[in-house]
C-alpha positions as CSV (number, residue, x, y, z in Angstrom):
1,M,65.0,-56.4,-34.1
2,K,65.6,-58.8,-36.6
3,G,68.3,-58.1,-39.0
4,L,70.2,-55.7,-36.9
5,K,74.0,-55.7,-36.5
6,S,76.1,-54.4,-33.6
7,K,76.1,-50.6,-33.7
8,D,73.4,-50.2,-36.3
9,L,70.7,-47.5,-35.8
10,I,67.4,-48.8,-34.9
11,G,65.3,-45.7,-36.1
12,V,63.0,-45.8,-33.3
13,P,61.3,-42.2,-34.4
14,W,60.6,-43.6,-37.7
15,E,59.6,-46.9,-36.6
16,L,56.9,-45.5,-34.4
17,A,55.7,-43.2,-37.1
18,F,55.4,-46.4,-39.4
19,A,53.5,-48.2,-36.6
20,L,51.1,-45.5,-36.2
21,R,50.4,-45.4,-40.0
22,D,49.8,-49.1,-40.1
23,D,47.6,-48.5,-36.8
24,G,45.3,-46.3,-39.3
25,W,47.0,-42.8,-38.7
26,Y,47.9,-40.8,-41.8
27,L,51.8,-39.9,-41.8
28,R,51.4,-36.3,-43.3
29,S,55.1,-35.1,-42.6
30,G,58.4,-35.6,-41.3
31,I,60.0,-32.6,-40.1
32,I,63.5,-32.3,-38.6
33,Y,63.9,-30.0,-35.8
34,Y,67.5,-28.6,-35.2
35,K,68.5,-28.4,-31.5
36,P,70.9,-25.7,-31.2
37,N,72.1,-26.6,-27.8
38,C,72.5,-30.1,-28.0
39,M,74.4,-32.3,-25.5
40,P,77.4,-34.1,-27.1
41,D,77.1,-37.9,-27.3
42,P,79.0,-39.9,-24.8
43,V,80.2,-42.3,-27.6
44,K,83.2,-41.4,-29.6
45,D,82.5,-43.6,-32.9
46,R,79.7,-41.4,-34.6
47,P,78.9,-37.7,-34.7
48,T,76.6,-36.0,-32.3
49,Q,72.9,-35.8,-33.5
50,A,71.9,-32.2,-33.5
51,H,68.1,-32.7,-34.7
52,E,64.9,-34.4,-33.4
53,Y,62.2,-35.6,-35.9
54,V,58.7,-34.3,-35.3
55,F,55.8,-36.2,-37.1
56,L,52.8,-34.5,-38.4
57,L,50.1,-37.3,-38.0
58,S,46.5,-37.0,-38.7
59,K,43.6,-39.6,-37.5
60,N,41.5,-38.2,-40.6
61,K,42.3,-37.9,-44.2
62,K,40.9,-34.3,-44.2
63,Y,42.4,-32.1,-41.3
64,Y,42.8,-28.5,-40.6
65,I,46.4,-26.9,-39.8
66,T,46.8,-23.1,-39.3
67,M,50.2,-22.6,-41.4
68,K,50.1,-18.8,-40.7
69,L,50.2,-19.6,-37.0
70,L,52.7,-22.4,-37.5
71,K,55.0,-20.4,-39.4
72,N,54.9,-17.5,-37.1
73,R,55.9,-19.8,-34.0
74,L,58.6,-21.5,-36.2
75,S,60.1,-18.0,-37.2
76,V,60.3,-17.2,-33.4
77,I,62.0,-20.5,-32.7
78,T,64.3,-19.9,-35.7
79,R,65.2,-16.3,-34.9
80,Q,66.0,-17.6,-31.1
81,A,68.1,-20.5,-32.6
82,M,70.0,-18.2,-34.7
83,L,70.7,-15.4,-31.8
84,T,71.8,-18.4,-29.7
85,S,74.2,-19.9,-32.2
86,A,75.6,-16.7,-33.1
87,M,76.3,-15.8,-29.3
88,R,78.4,-18.9,-29.4
89,V,80.6,-18.0,-32.1
């Protein structure tokens, strides 16, 4: 990619989200998913990333999302992550 220096982050998740937006998708939200048991990075000159990006995209301007269902599922995942991290302490 033009303008990148050695060791620059490329930002592939966001580049993909922007490319999909340019292709007609609606980029509605960028969500950070915390990875409780991430693998350490093999490189030693930057911190380990303990998150991933999840994007909410829609092909239409109006869309339907069941927030109650989503919140219930996220609360289960959050409880599992909290229990897992508490057991590591």
